[in-house]
N, CA, C, O and the ligand as a Tripos MOL2 file, in Angstrom:
@<TRIPOS>MOLECULE
protein
  257   255    65     0     0
PROTEIN
NO_CHARGES

@<TRIPOS>ATOM
      1 N          20.7880   13.0100  -13.8690 N.3       1 MET1
      2 CA         19.5050   12.6300  -14.4730 C.3       1 MET1
      3 C          18.4240   12.6250  -13.3980 C.2       1 MET1
      4 O          18.5570   11.9750  -12.3620 O.2       1 MET1
      5 N          17.3770   13.3460  -13.6620 N.am      2 ILE2
      6 CA         16.2720   13.4290  -12.6980 C.3       2 ILE2
      7 C          15.2000   12.4050  -13.0560 C.2       2 ILE2
      8 O          14.6370   12.4240  -14.1510 O.2       2 ILE2
      9 N          14.9390   11.5290  -12.1250 N.am      3 ARG3
     10 CA         13.8960   10.5380  -12.3470 C.3       3 ARG3
     11 C          12.6110   11.0010  -11.6600 C.2       3 ARG3
     12 O          12.6410   11.6420  -10.6090 O.2       3 ARG3
     13 N          11.5010   10.6630  -12.2750 N.am      4 ARG4
     14 CA         10.2340   11.0740  -11.6930 C.3       4 ARG4
     15 C           9.3720    9.8470  -11.4700 C.2       4 ARG4
     16 O           9.4190    8.8800  -12.2300 O.2       4 ARG4
     17 N           8.5920    9.9120  -10.4210 N.am      5 THR5
     18 CA          7.6660    8.8340  -10.1310 C.3       5 THR5
     19 C           6.3540    9.4470   -9.6650 C.2       5 THR5
     20 O           6.1870   10.6660   -9.7030 O.2       5 THR5
     21 N           5.4390    8.6200   -9.2320 N.am      6 THR6
     22 CA          4.1450    9.1190   -8.7950 C.3       6 THR6
     23 C           3.9580    8.8270   -7.3180 C.2       6 THR6
     24 O           4.1900    7.7080   -6.8610 O.2       6 THR6
     25 N           3.5420    9.8270   -6.5850 N.am      7 CYS7
     26 CA          3.3000    9.6530   -5.1610 C.3       7 CYS7
     27 C           2.2020    8.6090   -4.9560 C.2       7 CYS7
     28 O           1.1100    8.7630   -5.5040 O.2       7 CYS7
     29 N           2.4620    7.5520   -4.1820 N.am      8 PRO8
     30 CA          1.4630    6.5010   -3.9800 C.3       8 PRO8
     31 C           0.2170    6.9970   -3.2680 C.2       8 PRO8
     32 O          -0.8370    6.3680   -3.3550 O.2       8 PRO8
     33 N           0.3220    8.1080   -2.5700 N.am      9 THR9
     34 CA         -0.8090    8.5950   -1.7940 C.3       9 THR9
     35 C          -1.7040    9.5220   -2.6000 C.2       9 THR9
     36 O          -2.9190    9.3290   -2.6460 O.2       9 THR9
     37 N          -1.1130   10.5260   -3.2360 N.am     10 CYS10
     38 CA         -1.9390   11.5370   -3.9040 C.3      10 CYS10
     39 C          -1.7690   11.5070   -5.4160 C.2      10 CYS10
     40 O          -2.3720   12.3180   -6.1190 O.2      10 CYS10
     41 N          -0.9610   10.5890   -5.9270 N.am     11 ARG11
     42 CA         -0.7760   10.4130   -7.3740 C.3      11 ARG11
     43 C          -0.1390   11.6170   -8.0390 C.2      11 ARG11
     44 O          -0.2310   11.7780   -9.2560 O.2      11 ARG11
     45 N           0.4970   12.4530   -7.2640 N.am     12 LYS12
     46 CA          1.1700   13.6010   -7.8340 C.3      12 LYS12
     47 C           2.5340   13.1670   -8.3390 C.2      12 LYS12
     48 O           3.1580   12.2670   -7.7770 O.2      12 LYS12
     49 N           2.9910   13.8090   -9.4000 N.am     13 HIS13
     50 CA          4.3220   13.5000   -9.8930 C.3      13 HIS13
     51 C           5.3540   14.0600   -8.9320 C.2      13 HIS13
     52 O           5.3070   15.2380   -8.5760 O.2      13 HIS13
     53 N           6.2790   13.2210   -8.5150 N.am     14 VAL14
     54 CA          7.3030   13.6510   -7.5700 C.3      14 VAL14
     55 C           8.6730   13.3280   -8.1320 C.2      14 VAL14
     56 O           8.8340   12.4230   -8.9510 O.2      14 VAL14
     57 N           9.6430   14.0760   -7.6820 N.am     15 SER15
     58 CA         11.0160   13.8360   -8.0820 C.3      15 SER15
     59 C          11.6490   12.8050   -7.1690 C.2      15 SER15
     60 O          11.4380   12.8230   -5.9560 O.2      15 SER15
     61 N          12.4220   11.9090   -7.7530 N.am     16 THR16
     62 CA         13.1250   10.9220   -6.9400 C.3      16 THR16
     63 C          14.5840   11.3170   -6.7590 C.2      16 THR16
     64 O          15.4270   10.4890   -6.4160 O.2      16 THR16
     65 N          14.8660   12.5790   -6.9920 N.am     17 ALA17
     66 CA         16.2260   13.0530   -6.7960 C.3      17 ALA17
     67 C          16.5730   13.0630   -5.3120 C.2      17 ALA17
     68 O          15.6970   12.9450   -4.4550 O.2      17 ALA17
     69 N          17.8420   13.2010   -5.0270 N.am     18 ASN18
     70 CA         18.3020   13.1130   -3.6480 C.3      18 ASN18
     71 C          17.7920   14.2430   -2.7720 C.2      18 ASN18
     72 O          17.8840   14.1720   -1.5460 O.2      18 ASN18
     73 N          17.2560   15.2830   -3.3880 N.am     19 ASP19
     74 CA         16.7760   16.3930   -2.5710 C.3      19 ASP19
     75 C          15.3510   16.1670   -2.0730 C.2      19 ASP19
     76 O          14.7710   17.0260   -1.4090 O.2      19 ASP19
     77 N          14.8010   15.0120   -2.3990 N.am     20 ASN20
     78 CA         13.4540   14.6920   -1.8960 C.3      20 ASN20
     79 C          13.5600   13.6060   -0.8300 C.2      20 ASN20
     80 O          13.6500   12.4230   -1.1610 O.2      20 ASN20
     81 N          13.5500   13.9940    0.4490 N.am     21 PRO21
     82 CA         13.7300   13.0150    1.5280 C.3      21 PRO21
     83 C          12.5280   12.0990    1.6930 C.2      21 PRO21
     84 O          12.6220   11.0870    2.3880 O.2      21 PRO21
     85 N          11.4020   12.4270    1.0750 N.am     22 TRP22
     86 CA         10.1740   11.6480    1.2820 C.3      22 TRP22
     87 C           9.8830   10.7190    0.1160 C.2      22 TRP22
     88 O           8.8370   10.0700    0.0820 O.2      22 TRP22
     89 N          10.8090   10.6520   -0.8490 N.am     23 ARG23
     90 CA         10.5520    9.7910   -1.9890 C.3      23 ARG23
     91 C          10.2990    8.3490   -1.5420 C.2      23 ARG23
     92 O          10.9440    7.9190   -0.5860 O.2      23 ARG23
     93 N           9.4250    7.5880   -2.1530 N.am     24 PRO24
     94 CA          8.7290    7.9680   -3.3920 C.3      24 PRO24
     95 C           7.5010    8.8320   -3.1710 C.2      24 PRO24
     96 O           6.7090    9.0200   -4.0950 O.2      24 PRO24
     97 N           7.3230    9.3650   -1.9620 N.am     25 PHE25
     98 CA          6.1750   10.2260   -1.7140 C.3      25 PHE25
     99 C           6.5550   11.6680   -1.9900 C.2      25 PHE25
    100 O           7.7340   12.0010   -2.1120 O.2      25 PHE25
    101 N           5.5360   12.5250   -2.0880 N.am     26 CYS26
    102 CA          5.8110   13.9190   -2.4140 C.3      26 CYS26
    103 C           6.1050   14.7180   -1.1570 C.2      26 CYS26
    104 O           6.7030   15.7910   -1.2330 O.2      26 CYS26
    105 N           5.6910   14.2090    0.0070 N.am     27 SER27
    106 CA          5.8700   14.9700    1.2370 C.3      27 SER27
    107 C           5.7880   14.0300    2.4310 C.2      27 SER27
    108 O           5.3980   12.8690    2.3150 O.2      27 SER27
    109 N           6.1730   14.5750    3.5860 N.am     28 GLU28
    110 CA          6.0960   13.7740    4.8110 C.3      28 GLU28
    111 C           4.6530   13.3820    5.1020 C.2      28 GLU28
    112 O           4.3820   12.2800    5.5800 O.2      28 GLU28
    113 N           3.7360   14.2910    4.8100 N.am     29 ARG29
    114 CA          2.3280   14.0390    5.0810 C.3      29 ARG29
    115 C           1.8390   12.8180    4.3070 C.2      29 ARG29
    116 O           1.1710   11.9510    4.8700 O.2      29 ARG29
    117 N           2.1670   12.7500    3.0310 N.am     30 CYS30
    118 CA          1.7200   11.6210    2.2210 C.3      30 CYS30
    119 C           2.3860   10.3310    2.7000 C.2      30 CYS30
    120 O           1.7750    9.2630    2.6470 O.2      30 CYS30
    121 N           3.6160   10.4210    3.1590 N.am     31 ARG31
    122 CA          4.3030    9.2340    3.6440 C.3      31 ARG31
    123 C           3.5980    8.7070    4.8940 C.2      31 ARG31
    124 O           3.3900    7.5010    5.0270 O.2      31 ARG31
    125 N           3.2320    9.6010    5.8050 N.am     32 LEU32
    126 CA          2.5690    9.1910    7.0330 C.3      32 LEU32
    127 C           1.1800    8.6350    6.7440 C.2      32 LEU32
    128 O           0.7410    7.6760    7.3790 O.2      32 LEU32
    129 N           0.4990    9.2400    5.7890 N.am     33 ILE33
    130 CA         -0.8310    8.7540    5.4150 C.3      33 ILE33
    131 C          -0.7210    7.3310    4.8910 C.2      33 ILE33
    132 O          -1.5290    6.4680    5.2330 O.2      33 ILE33
    133 N           0.2850    7.0940    4.0590 N.am     34 ASP34
    134 CA          0.4440    5.7520    3.4850 C.3      34 ASP34
    135 C           0.7630    4.7400    4.5790 C.2      34 ASP34
    136 O           0.2010    3.6450    4.5870 O.2      34 ASP34
    137 N           1.6460    5.0850    5.4910 N.am     35 LEU35
    138 CA          1.9940    4.1750    6.5790 C.3      35 LEU35
    139 C           0.7890    3.9090    7.4640 C.2      35 LEU35
    140 O           0.5630    2.7800    7.8980 O.2      35 LEU35
    141 N           0.0110    4.9620    7.7300 N.am     36 GLY36
    142 CA         -1.1650    4.8030    8.5620 C.3      36 GLY36
    143 C          -2.1890    3.8870    7.9260 C.2      36 GLY36
    144 O          -2.8270    3.0900    8.6140 O.2      36 GLY36
    145 N          -2.3490    3.9950    6.6170 N.am     37 GLU37
    146 CA         -3.3100    3.1390    5.9350 C.3      37 GLU37
    147 C          -2.8720    1.6890    5.9790 C.2      37 GLU37
    148 O          -3.6950    0.7830    6.1030 O.2      37 GLU37
    149 N          -1.5670    1.4770    5.8770 N.am     38 TRP38
    150 CA         -1.0780    0.1040    5.9680 C.3      38 TRP38
    151 C          -1.3980   -0.4850    7.3400 C.2      38 TRP38
    152 O          -1.8470   -1.6260    7.4490 O.2      38 TRP38
    153 N          -1.1600    0.3140    8.3880 N.am     39 MET39
    154 CA         -1.3680   -0.1970    9.7380 C.3      39 MET39
    155 C          -2.8430   -0.4230   10.0300 C.2      39 MET39
    156 O          -3.1940   -1.3460   10.7660 O.2      39 MET39
    157 N          -3.6970    0.3960    9.4710 N.am     40 ASN40
    158 CA         -5.1250    0.2580    9.7200 C.3      40 ASN40
    159 C          -5.7690   -0.7840    8.8240 C.2      40 ASN40
    160 O          -6.9470   -1.0990    8.9880 O.2      40 ASN40
    161 N          -5.0150   -1.3190    7.8840 N.am     41 GLY41
    162 CA         -5.5650   -2.3430    7.0020 C.3      41 GLY41
    163 C          -6.5680   -1.8000    6.0150 C.2      41 GLY41
    164 O          -7.4320   -2.5340    5.5360 O.2      41 GLY41
    165 N          -6.4640   -0.5240    5.7040 N.am     42 ASN42
    166 CA         -7.4150    0.0650    4.7710 C.3      42 ASN42
    167 C          -7.0190   -0.1540    3.3230 C.2      42 ASN42
    168 O          -7.7990    0.1160    2.4100 O.2      42 ASN42
    169 N          -5.8160   -0.6380    3.1200 N.am     43 ARG43
    170 CA         -5.3870   -0.8590    1.7540 C.3      43 ARG43
    171 C          -6.1600   -2.0200    1.1400 C.2      43 ARG43
    172 O          -6.4700   -3.0050    1.8100 O.2      43 ARG43
    173 N          -6.4600   -1.8830   -0.1330 N.am     44 GLN44
    174 CA         -7.2560   -2.9010   -0.8120 C.3      44 GLN44
    175 C          -6.5370   -4.2410   -0.8130 C.2      44 GLN44
    176 O          -7.1730   -5.2950   -0.7890 O.2      44 GLN44
    177 N          -5.2010   -4.1950   -0.8400 N.am     45 ILE45
    178 CA         -4.4330   -5.4350   -0.9330 C.3      45 ILE45
    179 C          -4.4970   -6.2120    0.3780 C.2      45 ILE45
    180 O          -4.2970   -7.4270    0.3860 O.2      45 ILE45
    181 N          -4.7740   -5.5250    1.4880 N.am     46 THR46
    182 CA         -4.8420   -6.2040    2.7740 C.3      46 THR46
    183 C          -6.2810   -6.5290    3.1690 C.2      46 THR46
    184 O          -6.5260   -7.1490    4.2040 O.2      46 THR46
    185 N          -7.2290   -6.1040    2.3350 N.am     47 SER47
    186 CA         -8.6270   -6.3530    2.6630 C.3      47 SER47
    187 C          -9.0020   -7.8020    2.3620 C.2      47 SER47
    188 O          -8.6040   -8.3420    1.3300 O.2      47 SER47
    189 N          -9.7530   -8.4260    3.2420 N.am     48 GLY48
    190 CA        -10.1480   -9.8050    3.0320 C.3      48 GLY48
    191 C         -11.4260   -9.9290    2.2280 C.2      48 GLY48
    192 O         -11.8540  -11.0380    1.9080 O.2      48 GLY48
    193 N         -12.0430   -8.7940    1.8960 N.am     49 GLU49
    194 CA        -13.3260   -8.8480    1.2130 C.3      49 GLU49
    195 C         -13.2090   -9.3910   -0.2010 C.2      49 GLU49
    196 O         -14.1420  -10.0050   -0.7210 O.2      49 GLU49
    197 N         -12.0400   -9.1580   -0.8260 N.am     50 THR50
    198 CA        -11.8800   -9.5880   -2.2110 C.3      50 THR50
    199 C         -11.2490  -10.9760   -2.2940 C.2      50 THR50
    200 O         -10.9940  -11.4760   -3.3890 O.2      50 THR50
    201 N         -10.9980  -11.5940   -1.1510 N.am     51 MET51
    202 CA        -10.3720  -12.9040   -1.1660 C.3      51 MET51
    203 C         -11.3480  -13.9590   -1.6990 C.2      51 MET51
    204 O         -12.4580  -14.0870   -1.1830 O.2      51 MET51
    205 N         -10.9480  -14.7050   -2.7120 N.am     52 PRO52
    206 CA        -11.8460  -15.7200   -3.2620 C.3      52 PRO52
    207 C         -12.1000  -16.8380   -2.2600 C.2      52 PRO52
    208 O         -11.2220  -17.1820   -1.4700 O.2      52 PRO52
    209 N         -13.2850  -17.3950   -2.2960 N.am     53 GLU53
    210 CA        -13.6700  -18.4050   -1.3240 C.3      53 GLU53
    211 C         -12.8750  -19.6890   -1.5060 C.2      53 GLU53
    212 O         -12.7690  -20.5020   -0.5880 O.2      53 GLU53
    213 N         -12.3130  -19.8650   -2.7050 N.am     54 ALA54
    214 CA        -11.5930  -21.1040   -3.0070 C.3      54 ALA54
    215 C         -10.3400  -21.2690   -2.1570 C.2      54 ALA54
    216 O          -9.8800  -22.3890   -1.9390 O.2      54 ALA54
    217 N          -9.7860  -20.1580   -1.6760 N.am     55 VAL55
    218 CA         -8.5560  -20.2620   -0.8990 C.3      55 VAL55
    219 C          -8.8450  -20.6900    0.5330 C.2      55 VAL55
    220 O          -7.9190  -21.0420    1.2630 O.2      55 VAL55
    221 N         -10.0870  -20.6700    0.9460 N.am     56 ARG56
    222 CA        -10.4010  -21.0700    2.3170 C.3      56 ARG56
    223 C         -10.4810  -22.5950    2.3980 C.2      56 ARG56
    224 O         -11.1860  -23.2180    1.6040 O.2      56 ARG56
    225 N          -9.7830  -23.1900    3.3310 N.am     57 PRO57
    226 CA         -9.7550  -24.6430    3.4400 C.3      57 PRO57
    227 C         -11.1070  -25.2090    3.8600 C.2      57 PRO57
    228 O         -11.7190  -24.7520    4.8250 O.2      57 PRO57
    229 N         -11.5530  -26.2040    3.1220 N.am     58 ARG58
    230 CA        -12.8190  -26.8480    3.4740 C.3      58 ARG58
    231 C         -12.6210  -28.3560    3.5000 C.2      58 ARG58
    232 O         -13.3570  -29.1050    2.8570 O.2      58 ARG58
    233 N         -11.6310  -28.7840    4.2440 N.am     59 ASP59
    234 CA        -11.3460  -30.2010    4.3500 C.3      59 ASP59
    235 C         -12.3310  -30.8520    5.3140 C.2      59 ASP59
    236 O         -12.3810  -30.4620    6.4810 O.2      59 ASP59
    237 N         -13.1080  -31.8220    4.8710 N.am     60 PRO60
    238 CA        -14.1110  -32.4470    5.7490 C.3      60 PRO60
    239 C         -13.4800  -33.2330    6.8900 C.2      60 PRO60
    240 O         -14.1620  -33.5520    7.8640 O.2      60 PRO60
    241 N         -12.1800  -33.5550    6.7900 N.am     61 ASP61
    242 CA        -11.5360  -34.3210    7.8510 C.3      61 ASP61
    243 C         -11.1690  -33.4610    9.0540 C.2      61 ASP61
    244 O         -10.8410  -33.9790   10.1210 O.2      61 ASP61
    245 N         -11.2260  -32.1190    8.8720 N.am     62 ILE62
    246 CA        -10.8440  -31.2310    9.9690 C.3      62 ILE62
    247 C         -11.9620  -31.2140   11.0120 C.2      62 ILE62
    248 O         -13.1110  -30.9090   10.6930 O.2      62 ILE62
    249 N         -11.6250  -31.5370   12.2340 N.am     63 LYS63
    250 CA        -12.5890  -31.5280   13.3380 C.3      63 LYS63
    251 C         -12.6540  -30.1370   13.9520 C.2      63 LYS63
    252 O         -11.6140  -29.5320   14.2120 O.2      63 LYS63
    253 N         -13.8150  -29.6340   14.1790 N.am     64 HIS64
    254 CA        -13.9530  -28.3110   14.7660 C.3      64 HIS64
    255 C         -14.2300  -28.4080   16.2560 C.2      64 HIS64
    256 O         -14.3760  -27.3850   16.9250 O.2      64 HIS64
    257 ZN          1.6320   12.9950   -2.2170 Zn       65 ZN65
@<TRIPOS>BOND
     1     1     2 1
     2     2     3 1
     3     3     4 2
     4     3     5 am
     5     5     6 1
     6     6     7 1
     7     7     8 2
     8     7     9 am
     9     9    10 1
    10    10    11 1
    11    11    12 2
    12    11    13 am
    13    13    14 1
    14    14    15 1
    15    15    16 2
    16    15    17 am
    17    17    18 1
    18    18    19 1
    19    19    20 2
    20    19    21 am
    21    21    22 1
    22    22    23 1
    23    23    24 2
    24    23    25 am
    25    25    26 1
    26    26    27 1
    27    27    28 2
    28    27    29 am
    29    29    30 1
    30    30    31 1
    31    31    32 2
    32    31    33 am
    33    33    34 1
    34    34    35 1
    35    35    36 2
    36    35    37 am
    37    37    38 1
    38    38    39 1
    39    39    40 2
    40    39    41 am
    41    41    42 1
    42    42    43 1
    43    43    44 2
    44    43    45 am
    45    45    46 1
    46    46    47 1
    47    47    48 2
    48    47    49 am
    49    49    50 1
    50    50    51 1
    51    51    52 2
    52    51    53 am
    53    53    54 1
    54    54    55 1
    55    55    56 2
    56    55    57 am
    57    57    58 1
    58    58    59 1
    59    59    60 2
    60    59    61 am
    61    61    62 1
    62    62    63 1
    63    63    64 2
    64    63    65 am
    65    65    66 1
    66    66    67 1
    67    67    68 2
    68    67    69 am
    69    69    70 1
    70    70    71 1
    71    71    72 2
    72    71    73 am
    73    73    74 1
    74    74    75 1
    75    75    76 2
    76    75    77 am
    77    77    78 1
    78    78    79 1
    79    79    80 2
    80    79    81 am
    81    81    82 1
    82    82    83 1
    83    83    84 2
    84    83    85 am
    85    85    86 1
    86    86    87 1
    87    87    88 2
    88    87    89 am
    89    89    90 1
    90    90    91 1
    91    91    92 2
    92    91    93 am
    93    93    94 1
    94    94    95 1
    95    95    96 2
    96    95    97 am
    97    97    98 1
    98    98    99 1
    99    99   100 2
   100    99   101 am
   101   101   102 1
   102   102   103 1
   103   103   104 2
   104   103   105 am
   105   105   106 1
   106   106   107 1
   107   107   108 2
   108   107   109 am
   109   109   110 1
   110   110   111 1
   111   111   112 2
   112   111   113 am
   113   113   114 1
   114   114   115 1
   115   115   116 2
   116   115   117 am
   117   117   118 1
   118   118   119 1
   119   119   120 2
   120   119   121 am
   121   121   122 1
   122   122   123 1
   123   123   124 2
   124   123   125 am
   125   125   126 1
   126   126   127 1
   127   127   128 2
   128   127   129 am
   129   129   130 1
   130   130   131 1
   131   131   132 2
   132   131   133 am
   133   133   134 1
   134   134   135 1
   135   135   136 2
   136   135   137 am
   137   137   138 1
   138   138   139 1
   139   139   140 2
   140   139   141 am
   141   141   142 1
   142   142   143 1
   143   143   144 2
   144   143   145 am
   145   145   146 1
   146   146   147 1
   147   147   148 2
   148   147   149 am
   149   149   150 1
   150   150   151 1
   151   151   152 2
   152   151   153 am
   153   153   154 1
   154   154   155 1
   155   155   156 2
   156   155   157 am
   157   157   158 1
   158   158   159 1
   159   159   160 2
   160   159   161 am
   161   161   162 1
   162   162   163 1
   163   163   164 2
   164   163   165 am
   165   165   166 1
   166   166   167 1
   167   167   168 2
   168   167   169 am
   169   169   170 1
   170   170   171 1
   171   171   172 2
   172   171   173 am
   173   173   174 1
   174   174   175 1
   175   175   176 2
   176   175   177 am
   177   177   178 1
   178   178   179 1
   179   179   180 2
   180   179   181 am
   181   181   182 1
   182   182   183 1
   183   183   184 2
   184   183   185 am
   185   185   186 1
   186   186   187 1
   187   187   188 2
   188   187   189 am
   189   189   190 1
   190   190   191 1
   191   191   192 2
   192   191   193 am
   193   193   194 1
   194   194   195 1
   195   195   196 2
   196   195   197 am
   197   197   198 1
   198   198   199 1
   199   199   200 2
   200   199   201 am
   201   201   202 1
   202   202   203 1
   203   203   204 2
   204   203   205 am
   205   205   206 1
   206   206   207 1
   207   207   208 2
   208   207   209 am
   209   209   210 1
   210   210   211 1
   211   211   212 2
   212   211   213 am
   213   213   214 1
   214   214   215 1
   215   215   216 2
   216   215   217 am
   217   217   218 1
   218   218   219 1
   219   219   220 2
   220   219   221 am
   221   221   222 1
   222   222   223 1
   223   223   224 2
   224   223   225 am
   225   225   226 1
   226   226   227 1
   227   227   228 2
   228   227   229 am
   229   229   230 1
   230   230   231 1
   231   231   232 2
   232   231   233 am
   233   233   234 1
   234   234   235 1
   235   235   236 2
   236   235   237 am
   237   237   238 1
   238   238   239 1
   239   239   240 2
   240   239   241 am
   241   241   242 1
   242   242   243 1
   243   243   244 2
   244   243   245 am
   245   245   246 1
   246   246   247 1
   247   247   248 2
   248   247   249 am
   249   249   250 1
   250   250   251 1
   251   251   252 2
   252   251   253 am
   253   253   254 1
   254   254   255 1
   255   255   256 2
@<TRIPOS>SUBSTRUCTURE
     1 MET1         2 RESIDUE 1 A MET
     2 ILE2         6 RESIDUE 1 A ILE
     3 ARG3        10 RESIDUE 1 A ARG
     4 ARG4        14 RESIDUE 1 A ARG
     5 THR5        18 RESIDUE 1 A THR
     6 THR6        22 RESIDUE 1 A THR
     7 CYS7        26 RESIDUE 1 A CYS
     8 PRO8        30 RESIDUE 1 A PRO
     9 THR9        34 RESIDUE 1 A THR
    10 CYS10       38 RESIDUE 1 A CYS
    11 ARG11       42 RESIDUE 1 A ARG
    12 LYS12       46 RESIDUE 1 A LYS
    13 HIS13       50 RESIDUE 1 A HIS
    14 VAL14       54 RESIDUE 1 A VAL
    15 SER15       58 RESIDUE 1 A SER
    16 THR16       62 RESIDUE 1 A THR
    17 ALA17       66 RESIDUE 1 A ALA
    18 ASN18       70 RESIDUE 1 A ASN
    19 ASP19       74 RESIDUE 1 A ASP
    20 ASN20       78 RESIDUE 1 A ASN
    21 PRO21       82 RESIDUE 1 A PRO
    22 TRP22       86 RESIDUE 1 A TRP
    23 ARG23       90 RESIDUE 1 A ARG
    24 PRO24       94 RESIDUE 1 A PRO
    25 PHE25       98 RESIDUE 1 A PHE
    26 CYS26      102 RESIDUE 1 A CYS
    27 SER27      106 RESIDUE 1 A SER
    28 GLU28      110 RESIDUE 1 A GLU
    29 ARG29      114 RESIDUE 1 A ARG
    30 CYS30      118 RESIDUE 1 A CYS
    31 ARG31      122 RESIDUE 1 A ARG
    32 LEU32      126 RESIDUE 1 A LEU
    33 ILE33      130 RESIDUE 1 A ILE
    34 ASP34      134 RESIDUE 1 A ASP
    35 LEU35      138 RESIDUE 1 A LEU
    36 GLY36      142 RESIDUE 1 A GLY
    37 GLU37      146 RESIDUE 1 A GLU
    38 TRP38      150 RESIDUE 1 A TRP
    39 MET39      154 RESIDUE 1 A MET
    40 ASN40      158 RESIDUE 1 A ASN
    41 GLY41      162 RESIDUE 1 A GLY
    42 ASN42      166 RESIDUE 1 A ASN
    43 ARG43      170 RESIDUE 1 A ARG
    44 GLN44      174 RESIDUE 1 A GLN
    45 ILE45      178 RESIDUE 1 A ILE
    46 THR46      182 RESIDUE 1 A THR
    47 SER47      186 RESIDUE 1 A SER
    48 GLY48      190 RESIDUE 1 A GLY
    49 GLU49      194 RESIDUE 1 A GLU
    50 THR50      198 RESIDUE 1 A THR
    51 MET51      202 RESIDUE 1 A MET
    52 PRO52      206 RESIDUE 1 A PRO
    53 GLU53      210 RESIDUE 1 A GLU
    54 ALA54      214 RESIDUE 1 A ALA
    55 VAL55      218 RESIDUE 1 A VAL
    56 ARG56      222 RESIDUE 1 A ARG
    57 PRO57      226 RESIDUE 1 A PRO
    58 ARG58      230 RESIDUE 1 A ARG
    59 ASP59      234 RESIDUE 1 A ASP
    60 PRO60      238 RESIDUE 1 A PRO
    61 ASP61      242 RESIDUE 1 A ASP
    62 ILE62      246 RESIDUE 1 A ILE
    63 LYS63      250 RESIDUE 1 A LYS
    64 HIS64      254 RESIDUE 1 A HIS
    65 ZN65       257 GROUP 0 **** ****
């Protein structure tokens, strides 16, 4: 049974069969791009810009 998924980098449909060494990516290039983005913090999930202000501690007892 051949399972298919989507390449996280280029959104192309890729095979998850054993003959694809780069799964879940479509190629080595897309795998390296994804790893590089993680390390550079370019991923939206690692960006602090979308972090809500409520999660930042504002305890008045904390001395600076
Ligand atoms: Zn790809």
